[in-house]
N, C-alpha and C positions, 0 to 999 in steps of 0.2 A: 510024629505029632498026631494026636487024635483028631480026626475030622469031625465037623459038626453034622448032626443028622440033617437030611435034606430039608425037612420042614423048618428047622431052626435057621438054616442058611437062607431060605426064602424070606422068612420073617425078618431076619436082620437086614437083608437087602431092601425090603419094603420100608422098614423104618428109616433107612438111610436116604431113600428117595423122598420120603415125606419130609424129613428134616431139611433136605436140600431144596425142596420145592419153592419155599418163599424167596430164597436167593436167586434161583433160576428164573423165576417169573415176575420178580419185582419190576415195576416200571422204572425207566431211567430217572435219576434224581434231577430236580429242577435246576436250571442254570443259576449259579450264584449271582446275587444282585451286585451290580457295580457300585463301588464306593467312591465318593469324591469329597475332599475337604476344600471348602471355599474359604480362603484366607484374605483378609483385608485389614488395613491399618486404621480405618475410620472408626471413630466412636459409634456405638449403636444408634445414637441420636442424629448422626449426620445423615443428610438426605441420600447420599450415595450408598451408605450402609443400609438404610431402610430399603432402598430399591434392590440392593444385592441380596438382602435377606428375603425379600419378597420373591425374588427369582428362585432361590432355593426352596422356599415353601411351595411355590407353584409346581416346580419340577417334581418334588416328592409327592405332591397330591395327585398328579396326573400319571406318574410313572408306573403305577400298579406293581410296585415292588421291584422294578427292573433296575432302578438306581436310587441311591440314598445320598443326598448332599447334606453334609454337616457344616455348619457355619462357625468360623473362628474370627471374631471381630477384634478391634483394638490392638492389632499387632501381636496377638497371642502366639502366632506361629512365625510371622515375618513382618518386618517394618516396611514402610513405604520405599526405602532404599534397597531392601532385600528381595522384594516380591518378584521382580522381573527375573532375577537370576534363579530364584527358587522354582519358578514356573519353567524356565528353560531347561533346568536340570532334571525336572520331574520330582523335585522334593515336595511339591504340592500339585494337586490336579487343576484347581481353578483359583484365580486370584484377581483382586481388584487393582488395576494398574492406572496410575495417574499419567496417562500417555503424554499429557501436556509438557511435563518436565522430566519424565523418566526414560523416554525412549531415545533422547538425543545421545545417550551414552552408547547406543547401538548404531546410530547413524547420525552424523552431525547435521544433516539436512532437516532433521525433525525440529531443529530450532526455529524453523520458519513459522511455527505457530506462536512464537514468543514476540513477534514484531508488534509493537504497540500501534493501535489504530489501523491495522491492516485489514482485519476481518470484521465484518459487520455483525456476524452471529456465529454461534458454534456450528450451525447447520452449513453455513457457507464454507467454513473451515473444513468440515467433513467432505463437502462436495469437491473441493480442490483435491483432496486425497483420494477420492473415488472416481472422479470424472476426467481429470487431466492425465495425459500420459506420464508426465513427470511425477505427479502426486501418487498415481497408482503404483508406479515403479518404486517410489520411496516406501510406501506402505508395505508392498510385497517384500522388499528387501528386509525390512525390519522384522516382519512376521516370520519369514523363512530363517533368517539368521538366529532368531531367538527361539525357534521351534514353538510358535504360538498360534493359536486359533482364536479368532474373535468370536465371542459369545453374545455380548450385549454392551450397549452404551449406558453408563451411569454417570453422566457428567457432573463435575463438581460445580461448574458454572462460571460466571463472570468474575474476574479478579478486581478487588478493591484494595487500595492502599490504606492501612490503618496505622494509627499512632497513639501512644499514651500521652504525648505532650504537645504536639503541634497540630494546628487546624489545617495545615498544608494548603493554605489559600494562595501561596506564591512559591516560586522556586526557592527564594531566599529563606522562607520559613522552614524548609526541609534540610537545609545545610546543617551538617553535624549530627543528624539523627543516626541511630544505630539499627540497621535493618537485618532481619533474618533472611537468609538465602537458602533455598533448597537445591537449586540448580545453577550452573555457571551462567546460563543465559539470562538469569535475573539480575546479574551484577551490573551490566552496562547501564541500565536505567537508573539504578540506585547511585552509581558513580556519577552519572550526569547531573544528578541533583545534589551532589556534594555529600552523600551519605556514606558511612562506613558499613561494612558487611560482615556478618557472622554466619557461618554455615551451621545449620541446625536441622535435625530431623523433627518430625511432627511431635513426637512424644517428649521432646526437650523444650518446646516453646513456652509452655505455661510457666515453668520454673525460671526460664530466662527472662520473661516479662516481669515476673515477680521480683527477681533480684537485680533488675536493671541491666542485665547483659545486653538486651536489645530493648528498643522502645518503639519499633515499627516493623511492619511486614506487609507483604502483598499476598492476599488470599481471598477466598470466597466468604461472604457473610455467613453462610450456613456453618462453616468451620468455626468461625468466631463464636457462634452460639453453641455448637455441639461440644467444643472443648472448653467452654467457659473462658475463653481468652478475653471476652468482653468484661471480665472482672477488672482488667487492666487497660485494655484499649478503649479510648474515649473519643477518638476522632476518626472519621472516614472520609475518603475523597472520591468523588464521582466527576465525570462519567466513566463508565466501563471502557477499557481500552484493549483488554486481552481476555480471551475466553478459554477456560481450562477444561479439557475433556478428560474423561476416564472411561475405562472399559473393563468388563469382566473378560478375562482371557483364560484359555485352557492350554495345558501342555499338549503340543501337537501329537506326540507319540501316543499318549494316553487316549486322547480324543479319537484318533484314527483306529484305535483298537476296540472301540465300543461298537456294539451292534448298531446297524443303520437306524433302526427305529429310535434308539436312545439318542443317537446323534441328532436326529431330526427333532426330537422332543426338546433337547437343550437349545437348539437354534430357534425353534418356534417360540418357546417361552422367552428366549433372549430378545427376539424381535418385539414382542409385546412389552417387555420391561423397558427396552430402549425407547419406545415411543412415549410411554408414561413418564419415564425419568426425564427425557428431553423436554417434553411439554411442560413439566412442572418445575424445571430447573430455574428459569428466570423468575417465576412467581415466588418460588420458595426462598430464593436469595433476597428478593425485594422485601419479602415479609420479615426475614431475619434482620435486615438492615433497619426496617421500621421498628421492630421490637427492641433493637439495641437503643434506638433513640428514645422510645417511649418508656421502657422499663429500666434501662441502665443509664439514662441521662447522656447518651452519646450524641455528639454533634456531627452533622454531615455537611461537608463543604461540596457544593456542586459548582464546578468551574464552568464559567461561561465567558463569552466575549473576549476581551483582551487577556484576562487571566488564563483562560483555556488556551488561547493561541500561544501564550508564553511557553506552556508545557509542550504543546504540539511542535513548536519550532525547536525547542530543546531536544526532543526525541528525534526529530528529523535530522538535526545537525550533529548530534553527539551519540545518541543511543543506537540509531539505525546503522551508522557506519561500523560501529563495534559489533553489532549483531551480524552484519553482512559478512564479517570475517569468519563467522561460525557456520556459514552455509555455503553451498556452491553457487556460483553466478547463475547457473542454469535453473536451479530451483527458485531462486529469488526472482529472476526474470519471469518465470512461468507463473509464480504467485501474483506478481504485480499485474501481469497481463490478464489473468483470470479475474482478479478483483475489478479491474477497469472495465471488463466486459460483462460483469455480473453485479452491477450496482443495485 
């Protein structure tokens, strides 16, 4: 084989070095931005959806490209009944969980939040779960079992019973109504009132009200507005007796794999959103109830005196004993003790 002249060989080597130089001296590529899908079942007009979307917007604004959170509302990815399992398995990174009625499937003691007239506020309910040994243990069991990390509170608010046909001014006026149930823990209260129960997910409610499958449900006023259920629901019953919380949760494995500064950012924005969402929850629901009366002709029955005592006595004698079967004696005793000491 004929060898190249010395000058040609040197020139070829020089060209090879020049060609390789950009590869040899290129700076390392920037780390790829983390991606997160935020899934929730709420309609975009629901206050919990507004707060969840604001969380994503704030994170994206402050992240400097380190993480991008994309929002999927209205059950586009997962429904209210699917989201906890989807988060646990890692099928989605962040989700809106109505802890009030969705976590009891993971631990029966979570039904403690369903006891009517036990909690004076959503903050008191949270304090029990964060300050008492029994409450902390319950919350930790649930988060560990489901592989979840708390990111923010986005409460749905105080529950109100609504109906298409009854003013619900007496126990007798509620007998025979057909109520929607989302969780088993809602059934004892309806049964005590002589109502039948139909199990329905959120996306099924409007049609069920429209065709008469149900004529009543317990939910928050902002949901009645956001989903236009007030097209059919014409009566509401006060006072509040149950407070429904919701949280933005992250898949634990995904969250722990994020850089520390990204974790800190998610939690920092989460704390800010939690305060804003909680502060505005009661006012937002009161405003939605007022709007239902003023714009939709809704009628609000506010129970007082003997009428209120009739319902309280009914729940004490019939609803609470059934709910007590759904929780351990230890968690019930701890909750009652905490409430008695923190009036």
